[in-house]
N, C-alpha and C positions, 0 to 999 in steps of 0.2 A: 110560673115554672112548671106546674103540673100540666097545664094546657100544652106547653111546648113539648113536654115528654110524650104526651098522648098523641100529639100530631106527628112527631117524627119517628116514633117507635116502630110503626108498621113498615117503614121505608128502609132501603139499604143505605141511606145517607150517612156519611161520617159525621159524628157529633163531637164537639169540643166542650167539655164541662169545665167551667172556671169558678173557683171559689177558694176561700181561705182554708187553711188546715182545720179539719174537724167539722166542716159544714155538711159532709155527707156525699162527697162526689162519687164514691163507690156505690152508694145506695142508688144514686141516679143511674149509674151504669147497669146495675142489676135490674132496675125497673125497665129501662130501655130494652134489655134483653128479654125479660119475661113477657113484655107486651108485644114483642116482634114475632114474625113467623119463623124465627130461628130459636124459639124458646126450647124446642126439643133438642137442640144442639148444645154444645158446651159454651160456657162463659169462661174464657181463659184470662187470667189477670197477670200483668207484668208491672212491677214498679221499676221504672227506669233509673231511679235514684239509688236503689240498693244493689243493683247488679254491678260488679266490677267491669270497668270499661272493656277489658280484654275478653270478657265472657258474653257481653250483650249480643253481639252478632250471632254467635252460636246458639244462644238461648232463643233469639227471635226466629232465626232462619234455619236452625239445625246445622249439623255438620256430618261429613262423610268420615268413614273409618280412615285414620291416619292423617286427618286434616291438620292436626297439631299434636304435640307431645301429650299423651294421655288419652287421645281419642281412639279407643280400642274397638269401637263399634259405631255404626251409623246411628245418629240420634235425630229424631224429628224435632223441629223447632216449634215455638208457640203458634206461629201462623198455620203450620200443618195441623196442629192439635185443635185449632179453632175453626178448621174448615167446616163450612155450613153453620157456623155459630158466630160468636162475638168475641173480639179481642179487646180487652180493656187495658190501655196503656196509661198508667198513672205516672204523674210527674214527667210528662212528655218534654218539658223544658230542659230536663237534665240529659236528654239523649245526645250523645256525641255528634258533632257535625258530620263526621265521616260516615255515620250510619243513617243520617237523615235522608240522604239521596236514595238509599236502598228502600227506606220506608216509603218515600214518595213514589217510587216505581211500583211497589206493591199496591198502594192506594189507587194509582192510576191504571195499572195494567193487570193487577191481580196475579203477578208472577215474580219469581225470584229463584236464585240458586242456593243450595246449601253451601256452607263454608267448606271449601276444598272440593266442591263438586262442579260439574259442567252441565248437568241436566237441568233444564228450566222447568220448574214446577208451577202449576196454576192452582190457586185456591179461591174459594168464595167466602170471604171473611168480612164481617161488618166491624169497623173499628170505632171504638169510643175512646177518645183521649181526654186526659184531665190534667189540670195544672193549677197551682196556686200563684203562679207568676204571670206577669204581663208579657205575653209572647211578642207583642208589638215592640216593646222596649228591647227585648232580646234580639229581635230582627235588626233594630236600629244600631245595636252594639256589635252586630256581626256574629252573634252567638247562636242564631237560629235562622234557618233558611227561609227566605221570603216566600218561595214557591210552595214549600211545605206548610208554612203558616196559612196561606190562602187556601190550600187543599184541606187543611184541618178545620178551618174557620167557616166552613159552609153553613153549619147550623150550630152556633154557640148557645149554650145554656148557662146562664150566670146564676149561681146560688148565693143569695144574700147572706151575710153573716148574721148570727143570732141576735146581735145588738140592734139590728135593723128590722127585726120581726119579733118584737117583744110579746105580741099577742099569741105567739106559738109556745112561749115558755111554760105557761101553766099546763097546756095540753101535753107537752113533752114530759114535764115533771110527773104528771099523773100516769102517763104511759109507762115511763121507766119505773115508777114506784110499783105498779102492778106487776111488771115483769120481774123485778128484783125480789119482791116479796114472795112470789111464786118459786123462783129459783133458789132462794135462800131459806125456804121453809119458815117464813115469817107470816104472821097474820097480816091480812091486807090493811094497809095504812092509808089514811087520807092526807091530802095536801091542803093546808089551810090557806085562805085568801091572804093572810098576813105573810105567810111564807112565800107565796107566789109573788107578792109585791117585793119582798126582799130579793128574790131571784131576778125580777125584772129590773131592779136598780143596779145590777151588776153589769160590767162591760163585756164579759164573756170573750176574752182573748182566745180561749181554746174552743169556742163555739159549742156545738151540740155534744161533742165528745167530752168536753169539760163538764157540761151539765150532767151527762150520763154518769160520770165518775163521782160527782158530788152527791147525786141522788143515791147511788149505790152505797156510799159510805154512810149516809144518813139512815138508810134502811137497815144497815147492820147495827148501828148504835142506838137507834130509837127504840124504846121499850113500850111506849104507849100506843094508842090506836092511830096516832097521827105522827107524821114526820116532825121531829123536834128541831125547831129552828137553830138551837144552840149547836147542833151537829152539822149545820150547813155552813162550812167554813171555806172562805175563798183564799185564805192565806195571803201570800205576797202578790197574788195576781190582781188584787184590788188596786195595787199601785200602778198597774199597767194602764196606759192610755188607750182609749178606744180609737185613737187616730193612728193608723199604721205608720204614718210618716214620723211619729214622735219617738220611735225606737228602731234600732237597726234591724234590717231584714236578716234572714238566715244566711243569704249570700254574702252580705256585708260582714257578718260575724265570722263566716268561714274565711273570707279574704283577709280580715285582720289577723286571724289565728295563723294562717299560712305565712303572712308577712312577718309576724313576730318570730316564728320558728325559723324562717329562712334567714332572718337577720342574725339569729343566735348561731346558726350553722355557717354563717358567712356565705350563703348561697349554695352550699353543698346539699345535693339531693340524695345521691347514691352512697352506699358504703356504710361502714360502721358508725361514723359520726354524722351521717346525713339526715336531712329533715324527714325523709320517708320512714326511717327507723324510729325516730322520735314520735311521729304521728301514727305509727303502726299501720301504714298503708303501702300498697304496691308502688314502687318508684315511678313506674310508667303512668299509673293512675294520677299520681301527684303532678307529674309533668303536664298531663292533659288538663288537670284542674287549674294549674297556673296559667296555661294559655287561655282557657275558657273564661277565667275571672279577669283577664287582662292585666295581670300583675306586671309591673314595670320590670323589664328584663335586665335593667342595670343593676338590680340588687340580687339577681340570681346568677347561677353559674353558667358557663358557656355550654353546659351539657344540653340545654334546651334551646339555645339560640340558633 
């Protein structure tokens, strides 16, 4: 993985970083930026899963004054802000289909228009995209554009989950221990071989982020010169299987939740007794999500058919 990063970093090539949640995809993006000739420019980060669907276009491409209600002034988008730098698009699999074609144009031509504008803008931006999903599967389901997938997949970097690189666990635990002891005003503590073995026997569903949190807790509670194994607690996570196929994905859980609420509201989305109010989401966002997840339209209202 490090060899791939060092090989592609000096180039302008688009990179797709693939890995489970908590493996460090943003760290890879930072390293790609810092090792590139764009290091003096900005690294702009966008999480495609957290932005409301009606705001993503304006956030990415900017908007002109009066483009929509509340647009009181011109606002540059993330692509403009990342000019001569790097744009990190996290959770790219969550990007709405209608915006994927505009992203493809920027990747191919380096140009776009602001929302509500007619002037074509050109930018020089290196894009690093990341996902914890299988984009090939999304393409097969019609949820992701095939042409965009091939444009992003020029240089994929796969980050292995922590359970597949147990030799790193001891090094990471020691690194996090040094950092947390310094930040928390604790005397430097050691990590015993027995504790490292305990850590290596865990399945790490939360990957490096989970390890970081567990070490921080142990640093706070341990009073001796070494991390106390009794404070290294995995809680219910030990019952999680290391096989991702053995428990539902986030998308499957989300689909089940929406289906249950839709059944409760008898397919109603909008209004006082609608599913959107129960879920505390924008109704249009919910409509888009229903379509994206391929939920059977026979159980929802005519409002989205």
